[in-house]
LUMNUVEX-668734 format. One record per residue (C-alpha): x, z, y; residue in three letters; residue number from 1. Coordinates in steps of 0.2 Angstrom, whole numbers. Layout:
N
+-------+-------+-------+-----+-----+
|  east |    up | north |  aa |   i |
+-------+-------+-------+-----+-----+
|     X |     Z |     Y | ALA | NUM |
...
+-------+-------+-------+-----+-----+
//
This chain:
287
+-------+-------+-------+-----+-----+
|  east |    up | north |  aa |   i |
+-------+-------+-------+-----+-----+
|   119 |   -88 |   -60 | MET |   1 |
|   110 |   -71 |   -59 | THR |   2 |
|   108 |   -65 |   -40 | THR |   3 |
|   115 |   -46 |   -38 | ILE |   4 |
|   102 |   -34 |   -31 | ALA |   5 |
|   108 |   -27 |   -15 | PRO |   6 |
|   113 |    -8 |   -14 | ASP |   7 |
|   101 |     5 |    -8 | TYR |   8 |
|   102 |    22 |    -1 | SER |   9 |
|    89 |    37 |     2 | THR |  10 |
|    88 |    48 |    15 | ARG |  11 |
|    76 |    59 |    25 | PHE |  12 |
|    69 |    56 |    44 | LEU |  13 |
|    63 |    68 |    54 | LYS |  14 |
|    50 |    61 |    66 | LEU |  15 |
|    37 |    71 |    77 | PRO |  16 |
|    22 |    67 |    63 | LEU |  17 |
|    33 |    71 |    47 | SER |  18 |
|    48 |    73 |    38 | ARG |  19 |
|    49 |    56 |    28 | LEU |  20 |
|    57 |    51 |    12 | HIS |  21 |
|    66 |    33 |    15 | VAL |  22 |
|    73 |    21 |     5 | LEU |  23 |
|    85 |     7 |    14 | GLU |  24 |
|    93 |    -9 |     8 | THR |  25 |
|    98 |   -26 |    12 | GLY |  26 |
|   104 |   -34 |    28 | ASN |  27 |
|    95 |   -44 |    41 | GLY |  28 |
|    81 |   -43 |    53 | PRO |  29 |
|    70 |   -26 |    50 | PRO |  30 |
|    56 |   -25 |    38 | LEU |  31 |
|    44 |    -8 |    36 | ILE |  32 |
|    36 |    -9 |    20 | MET |  33 |
|    20 |     3 |    19 | VAL |  34 |
|    15 |    12 |     4 | PRO |  35 |
|     1 |     8 |    -8 | ALA |  36 |
|    -9 |    24 |   -14 | THR |  37 |
|     1 |    36 |   -24 | ILE |  38 |
|    17 |    28 |   -22 | SER |  39 |
|    35 |    34 |   -24 | LEU |  40 |
|    50 |    27 |   -19 | LEU |  41 |
|    57 |    24 |   -38 | GLU |  42 |
|    42 |    13 |   -40 | ASN |  43 |
|    47 |     2 |   -26 | TRP |  44 |
|    66 |     0 |   -28 | VAL |  45 |
|    67 |   -16 |   -35 | THR |  46 |
|    54 |   -25 |   -21 | LEU |  47 |
|    64 |   -17 |    -8 | ALA |  48 |
|    80 |   -24 |   -15 | GLN |  49 |
|    71 |   -41 |   -17 | PHE |  50 |
|    66 |   -40 |     1 | MET |  51 |
|    84 |   -34 |     5 | GLY |  52 |
|    90 |   -51 |    -1 | GLN |  53 |
|    84 |   -57 |    18 | TRP |  54 |
|    80 |   -44 |    28 | MET |  55 |
|    85 |   -24 |    31 | HIS |  56 |
|    71 |   -15 |    21 | THR |  57 |
|    65 |     2 |    23 | SER |  58 |
|    52 |    10 |    13 | PHE |  59 |
|    45 |    27 |    14 | PHE |  60 |
|    33 |    40 |     4 | GLU |  61 |
|    18 |    42 |    12 | LEU |  62 |
|    17 |    60 |    21 | PRO |  63 |
|     8 |    71 |     7 | GLY |  64 |
|    18 |    59 |    -7 | HIS |  65 |
|    33 |    63 |   -17 | GLY |  66 |
|    46 |    72 |    -6 | GLU |  67 |
|    39 |    66 |    11 | SER |  68 |
|    31 |    82 |    22 | GLU |  69 |
|    11 |    80 |    24 | ALA |  70 |
|     2 |    78 |    41 | PHE |  71 |
|    -2 |    94 |    49 | ARG |  72 |
|   -19 |    86 |    52 | GLN |  73 |
|   -31 |    76 |    41 | PRO |  74 |
|   -22 |    59 |    34 | PHE |  75 |
|   -28 |    43 |    42 | SER |  76 |
|   -22 |    24 |    43 | SER |  77 |
|   -21 |    27 |    62 | GLN |  78 |
|   -10 |    41 |    59 | LEU |  79 |
|     1 |    30 |    48 | VAL |  80 |
|     2 |    17 |    61 | ALA |  81 |
|    10 |    29 |    73 | LEU |  82 |
|    21 |    35 |    60 | LEU |  83 |
|    28 |    17 |    58 | VAL |  84 |
|    29 |    15 |    78 | GLU |  85 |
|    41 |    31 |    75 | GLN |  86 |
|    51 |    24 |    61 | ILE |  87 |
|    53 |     9 |    72 | ALA |  88 |
|    60 |    19 |    87 | ASN |  89 |
|    69 |    31 |    77 | GLU |  90 |
|    78 |    17 |    67 | LEU |  91 |
|    82 |     6 |    85 | GLY |  92 |
|    69 |    -7 |    80 | TYR |  93 |
|    63 |   -16 |    96 | GLU |  94 |
|    53 |   -28 |    86 | ARG |  95 |
|    52 |   -29 |    66 | PHE |  96 |
|    43 |   -37 |    52 | ASN |  97 |
|    30 |   -26 |    42 | LEU |  98 |
|    24 |   -28 |    23 | MET |  99 |
|     8 |   -19 |    13 | GLY | 100 |
|     3 |   -20 |    -4 | PHE | 101 |
|   -15 |   -14 |   -11 | SER | 102 |
|   -21 |     0 |     0 | PHE | 103 |
|    -5 |    -3 |    11 | GLY | 104 |
|   -15 |   -18 |    16 | GLY | 105 |
|   -27 |    -8 |    25 | ILE | 106 |
|   -12 |     2 |    32 | LEU | 107 |
|    -2 |   -13 |    37 | ALA | 108 |
|   -16 |   -20 |    46 | MET | 109 |
|   -21 |    -5 |    56 | ARG | 110 |
|    -2 |    -4 |    61 | THR | 111 |
|    -2 |   -24 |    66 | PHE | 112 |
|   -18 |   -20 |    77 | MET | 113 |
|    -8 |    -7 |    87 | GLN | 114 |
|     8 |   -15 |    86 | LEU | 115 |
|     6 |   -33 |    86 | SER | 116 |
|    16 |   -35 |   101 | HIS | 117 |
|    32 |   -29 |    91 | ARG | 118 |
|    29 |   -37 |    74 | ILE | 119 |
|    36 |   -54 |    71 | ASP | 120 |
|    28 |   -57 |    52 | ARG | 121 |
|    17 |   -47 |    42 | LEU | 122 |
|    16 |   -49 |    24 | ILE | 123 |
|     2 |   -44 |    13 | LEU | 124 |
|     2 |   -44 |    -6 | ILE | 125 |
|   -14 |   -42 |   -16 | ALA | 126 |
|   -21 |   -32 |     0 | PRO | 127 |
|   -35 |   -21 |     1 | CYS | 128 |
|   -44 |   -25 |    19 | MET | 129 |
|   -58 |   -15 |    16 | GLY | 130 |
|   -75 |   -12 |     6 | HIS | 131 |
|   -80 |   -30 |     8 | ARG | 132 |
|   -65 |   -36 |    -2 | THR | 133 |
|   -69 |   -25 |   -18 | LEU | 134 |
|   -75 |   -30 |   -34 | ARG | 135 |
|   -89 |   -19 |   -37 | ILE | 136 |
|  -109 |   -17 |   -36 | SER | 137 |
|  -115 |    -9 |   -21 | ALA | 138 |
|  -122 |     6 |   -32 | ARG | 139 |
|  -105 |     8 |   -40 | ARG | 140 |
|   -97 |     9 |   -22 | ALA | 141 |
|  -112 |    22 |   -18 | ALA | 142 |
|  -108 |    33 |   -32 | ILE | 143 |
|   -90 |    33 |   -30 | MET | 144 |
|   -91 |    37 |   -10 | ARG | 145 |
|  -103 |    51 |   -15 | GLN | 146 |
|   -90 |    58 |   -27 | MET | 147 |
|   -76 |    57 |   -15 | ASN | 148 |
|   -86 |    67 |    -3 | ILE | 149 |
|   -88 |    81 |   -15 | LEU | 150 |
|   -70 |    79 |   -18 | LEU | 151 |
|   -68 |    85 |     1 | ALA | 152 |
|   -76 |   102 |    -3 | ASN | 153 |
|   -62 |   114 |    -6 | PRO | 154 |
|   -68 |   121 |   -22 | LYS | 155 |
|   -73 |   105 |   -30 | VAL | 156 |
|   -55 |   100 |   -25 | LYS | 157 |
|   -47 |   114 |   -33 | ALA | 158 |
|   -57 |   112 |   -49 | LYS | 159 |
|   -51 |    93 |   -50 | PHE | 160 |
|   -33 |    99 |   -47 | TYR | 161 |
|   -36 |   110 |   -62 | GLU | 162 |
|   -43 |    97 |   -73 | LEU | 163 |
|   -29 |    83 |   -69 | ILE | 164 |
|   -15 |    95 |   -72 | HIS | 165 |
|   -22 |   102 |   -89 | ASN | 166 |
|   -15 |    89 |  -104 | PRO | 167 |
|   -31 |    93 |  -114 | ARG | 168 |
|   -44 |    87 |   -99 | THR | 169 |
|   -34 |    74 |   -88 | VAL | 170 |
|   -37 |    61 |  -100 | SER | 171 |
|   -57 |    63 |   -99 | SER | 172 |
|   -55 |    63 |   -79 | VAL | 173 |
|   -45 |    47 |   -81 | VAL | 174 |
|   -59 |    39 |   -92 | ARG | 175 |
|   -71 |    41 |   -78 | VAL | 176 |
|   -61 |    36 |   -65 | LEU | 177 |
|   -56 |    19 |   -75 | ARG | 178 |
|   -75 |    16 |   -79 | LYS | 179 |
|   -81 |    19 |   -59 | LEU | 180 |
|   -68 |    11 |   -50 | GLY | 181 |
|   -64 |    -3 |   -62 | LYS | 182 |
|   -46 |     2 |   -62 | LEU | 183 |
|   -35 |    -7 |   -74 | GLU | 184 |
|   -28 |     3 |   -91 | ASN | 185 |
|   -10 |    -4 |   -86 | THR | 186 |
|    -9 |     8 |   -71 | ILE | 187 |
|    -2 |    24 |   -80 | PRO | 188 |
|   -15 |    36 |   -70 | LEU | 189 |
|   -13 |    50 |   -82 | GLU | 190 |
|     5 |    51 |   -79 | GLU | 191 |
|     5 |    51 |   -61 | ARG | 192 |
|   -11 |    63 |   -60 | LEU | 193 |
|    -1 |    76 |   -69 | LEU | 194 |
|    12 |    75 |   -56 | LYS | 195 |
|     2 |    74 |   -40 | ILE | 196 |
|     0 |    90 |   -29 | GLY | 197 |
|   -14 |    97 |   -19 | PRO | 198 |
|    -8 |    88 |    -3 | ASN | 199 |
|    -8 |    72 |   -11 | THR | 200 |
|   -26 |    74 |   -18 | ILE | 201 |
|   -32 |    76 |     0 | SER | 202 |
|   -22 |    60 |     6 | VAL | 203 |
|   -31 |    51 |    -9 | LEU | 204 |
|   -48 |    57 |    -4 | ASN | 205 |
|   -45 |    52 |    15 | ALA | 206 |
|   -38 |    35 |     8 | GLN | 207 |
|   -54 |    31 |    -4 | ILE | 208 |
|   -65 |    36 |    12 | GLU | 209 |
|   -56 |    24 |    23 | GLU | 210 |
|   -57 |    10 |     9 | ILE | 211 |
|   -77 |    12 |    10 | PHE | 212 |
|   -78 |    14 |    29 | SER | 213 |
|   -65 |     0 |    36 | THR | 214 |
|   -70 |   -14 |    46 | GLU | 215 |
|   -57 |   -24 |    56 | PHE | 216 |
|   -66 |   -30 |    70 | PRO | 217 |
|   -62 |   -50 |    75 | THR | 218 |
|   -55 |   -54 |    91 | LYS | 219 |
|   -60 |   -69 |   101 | THR | 220 |
|   -43 |   -76 |   100 | GLN | 221 |
|   -33 |   -76 |    83 | LYS | 222 |
|   -16 |   -69 |    82 | PHE | 223 |
|    -4 |   -81 |    82 | THR | 224 |
|     8 |   -70 |    72 | THR | 225 |
|    14 |   -78 |    55 | PRO | 226 |
|     4 |   -69 |    40 | CYS | 227 |
|    10 |   -72 |    22 | TYR | 228 |
|    -3 |   -70 |     9 | PHE | 229 |
|     1 |   -68 |    -9 | ALA | 230 |
|   -14 |   -63 |   -22 | MET | 231 |
|   -22 |   -68 |   -38 | SER | 232 |
|   -38 |   -76 |   -40 | PRO | 233 |
|   -39 |   -65 |   -57 | PHE | 234 |
|   -36 |   -50 |   -48 | ASP | 235 |
|   -49 |   -38 |   -57 | PRO | 236 |
|   -50 |   -25 |   -42 | LEU | 237 |
|   -51 |   -37 |   -26 | LEU | 238 |
|   -59 |   -53 |   -22 | ASP | 239 |
|   -47 |   -67 |   -19 | PHE | 240 |
|   -59 |   -78 |    -6 | ASN | 241 |
|   -67 |   -63 |     2 | VAL | 242 |
|   -49 |   -57 |     7 | THR | 243 |
|   -42 |   -73 |    11 | LEU | 244 |
|   -56 |   -76 |    22 | GLY | 245 |
|   -54 |   -58 |    32 | THR | 246 |
|   -36 |   -62 |    33 | ILE | 247 |
|   -40 |   -79 |    41 | GLU | 248 |
|   -53 |   -73 |    54 | HIS | 249 |
|   -39 |   -64 |    61 | HIS | 250 |
|   -25 |   -75 |    59 | PHE | 251 |
|   -21 |   -94 |    64 | SER | 252 |
|    -5 |   -95 |    55 | ASP | 253 |
|    -7 |   -90 |    36 | VAL | 254 |
|     5 |   -95 |    23 | SER | 255 |
|    -4 |   -93 |     5 | VAL | 256 |
|     3 |   -92 |   -12 | LEU | 257 |
|   -11 |   -91 |   -26 | ARG | 258 |
|    -3 |   -81 |   -41 | LEU | 259 |
|    -9 |   -82 |   -59 | SER | 260 |
|    -7 |   -64 |   -64 | TYR | 261 |
|   -24 |   -55 |   -73 | PRO | 262 |
|   -20 |   -39 |   -66 | PHE | 263 |
|   -19 |   -30 |   -48 | HIS | 264 |
|    -5 |   -21 |   -51 | GLN | 265 |
|     8 |   -24 |   -63 | PRO | 266 |
|     9 |   -14 |   -79 | PRO | 267 |
|    27 |    -9 |   -74 | GLN | 268 |
|    36 |   -13 |   -58 | PRO | 269 |
|    43 |   -32 |   -57 | PHE | 270 |
|    62 |   -33 |   -60 | THR | 271 |
|    74 |   -40 |   -49 | PHE | 272 |
|    76 |   -55 |   -57 | ASP | 273 |
|    57 |   -58 |   -61 | GLU | 274 |
|    55 |   -56 |   -42 | LEU | 275 |
|    66 |   -69 |   -39 | ASN | 276 |
|    60 |   -80 |   -52 | HIS | 277 |
|    41 |   -79 |   -46 | ASP | 278 |
|    43 |   -78 |   -29 | PHE | 279 |
|    60 |   -80 |   -22 | GLY | 280 |
|    57 |   -99 |   -16 | SER | 281 |
|    42 |   -95 |    -7 | THR | 282 |
|    47 |   -80 |     2 | VAL | 283 |
|    63 |   -90 |     7 | ALA | 284 |
|    53 |  -103 |    14 | SER | 285 |
|    42 |   -92 |    25 | PHE | 286 |
|    57 |   -81 |    31 | LEU | 287 |
+-------+-------+-------+-----+-----+
//
């Protein structure tokens, strides 16, 4: 018998740091999902509904993305951690669970570091945990970081915005980005770049810098909070063993699910039924 996906609704939360576009679904203990890079609500509905089978799940578009208002100060993962705290407070959560995918791994970990006393479980799906987990050479990383520094220049940013919003030049930009960042052909970069605004470019610029500069200091005592980690050893963007080692440096209770996917991000969002088939039993046992 096919499980029916729970209904979902969207609304805006007016918080001190931003007016956020939020999706909510499901019942049970609270779960806050932090977004990956250039994430819109429409791409996360089925994953939120999947988790909504066990928890009341909230997902939000990052400030500067979609319909969420940009931060009034430069984007940083520390600000996102404060934002998650404001979300939890606004929704009346004394304690909650936290989940992150890809760049959301950095955001989730940064949030956990600040709010570990309020978080019951941490769920990390193919998480980027800093530059050491990337499958790129030091030379390629240096080139990418230098290009990102250039992108912070207002004139360069304006030219980049012009290029990605021109149907005749955006494909060339995408080819360069794919080659440098080893990004998969399955990610619809061209479609996404055509839609993003100047605020999103500024956020993306800050996110890339954080990827290349983030280090999470190891404490003398590991966190005892249960951590669920799912990732494919065949992930072309992130190194499985380095990522797992980083997580195990911080957590004493890690549940590991080795996937077999040949991609970092699926060509299109998994359906609700696919998520139940591939992850339902393991998520249920963890929760």
